[in-house]
N, C-alpha and C positions, 0 to 999 in steps of 0.2 A: 365275511362282512366284518366280523370282529378284528380280523387283522388288518383290515383296510383302514378303518378309523385311526388307529394309533400311528400308522404309517402317515396318513394325510395329515394328522395334527402336527407331528414331527416336521413334515415338510413345511407347513405353514410358519412354525416357530423359525425354521433355518431361513425362510424366504422374507422374514420380516426385515424392514429396512434398518441398516446400521446408521446410527447418528452419531456425530461428534458433539462434545459437550459446547453449549452456547457460552459466551463471554461477553461481559458487559464492560466497555472502555471507560477507565477513569480519566475523563478528559483533562482534568486538573492537574493530573501527574503524568500526562502524556504529551509527546510532541511529533509533529510530522512537519518536515521542512525540506530544505535542499540547500547545497554548497556549490558555488560556482567560482571560478577563477575571475576577477574583475581587476584589470590593471595589475596582474601578477599578484593580487592579495586575495585571500578567500572572501567571498561575498557570502554571508550567512543568513538565510530568512527561515521563518517558521509560517506555517498557515494557522491562523487563530481559529477558523471555522471549518470543521470536517466532521464526518461521522463515519463509523465503521460497524458492519455487522460481522461477527466472527463466530464461527463454530470450528473448533479445533481439538483434537486429541491425538497425542503422539502414538497412541496404539491404533489408531483408526485414521491414518493419513488420507486413505481413498475417500473417506466420507467427510473430511475436513474441508472448509472453505471460508473465503473472507472477501468482503466487498467494502470498498472505500470510496466515499465521494468528498471532494475537496472543494470548498469555495474559493476560486481564483481571484476574488477581490479581497481576500483575508490574508494574504501575504504581507508580512512585515519583517523588516530588517534593522530598524532603527536609523536608517539613512532616509530621511523625509523626501528627498528628491527621488531617489530610485524607488521607494515605496509608492510614490505618486504615479512613476511610469510603468511599473511592473504589470498593473492590469489594462494598460493601454494597448492600442492596435499593433505596436511593434513588440510588445511583451506577451502576454496570456491572451490579450484580445478578450478580456472578459465580458465585454458588451455582447460579442456574438457567442462566446463560449464561457459562460459564468461557472462551469464546474469542471473539474476533471475526475476521471473514474478509474479504479483498478479492481479487477475481478480475477480471482485466483482460477486457474484451470487445475492445478495439482500441486501437492506438496511432496517432498521427499526428505528423508532423514540422512544426514551428513555425518552422524556420529556425535555422542556425548553433547546433547543440548544443542546441537545445531542443525538447521533445516534449511530448506530452500523453497520458497513459494514461486511458481511460475504462473504468470497471468497476463491479462491484457490490460495495458495502460493507455487512456484515451485522455490527451490534451490537445485543446484547439481543434477537436473533430477528427484528429489522427489518431489511429490505435496501432500500438506495436506491442509485440510480446516482450516482456521484461521478467528477469530472474532476480529474485530478492533473497539473499542469503541472511539468515538471521540466527541469532542465539535467543534460546527460550529457558526460563527457569520457573518452575511452577512449585509453590509452596502453599499446601492446603488449597484454599479456593482463590489464591491470588497468583497471577502470572505475570512476568516482566519479559518483555520482548524487545531486542535493539537488532536493527539491521540497516544495510545500505544497499541501495542499487545503483548502478551507473546507466545514464543515459546520454544521448546527444540531443541537445535542445534543438538543433537544426532539424531533426528527424521528425520533430512535432511542430515546425514552422515557428518556434518561439525566436525572437530576435530577427525580425524582417527588416529590411531597409539596409542601406549601405553601410551604416554605423556599426550594424550587428553581424554582417555577412561573414567577416574574417574571424580569426581566432582572438583577435584584439579589438576593443578592450575586454570583450567577454569571450572566455574559452567556450569551446562548443560542448565539451564533456561537463556534466552536472551530476552531482551525487544526490540522490534522494536518500533523506535519513528519517528514520523511525525509531522512536523510543516511546514504547507503550506499556502501560500498566492496566491490566483488567482483573475483574473478579468473575467467579463462575457464576453463570446464571442459576437462579433456583427453580 
């Protein structure tokens, strides 16, 4: 009996869940947006309203996770007419699908502060797996992450109607951009 208790206690310690550190996004110093080619020129927009829950530790990638929710009515580019049309039925159809969502399935290290998050992205009710390669620098309790993912807007039904069906005036390929600063949760 004396030998069983220490073994059982050790097994409990080893079986305890491994958690990655939680991070609080500094939204004032972070951007989430996209770039698409519009009439052969880059069309750059950012989302003003979004939220993220991040648990990440480079030493515990299997326990790391992130979840992002984006208000599709909050896209702005500085082009008033385009900004007015983006949430419409031919764009994001924000009346029916007010938010987009990204949830990671896994992370993997790519070497020297480079990683890849693989997860499900849902836009307009359509879910596709997306890989997001990113760089990460952590200094003390502050982290800075930059990444880009490529998607096809047509995979998500963005750009319905004859004006959007072809590669012109809006290309099918869209680059999602993330520039995020966060502090470690206490």
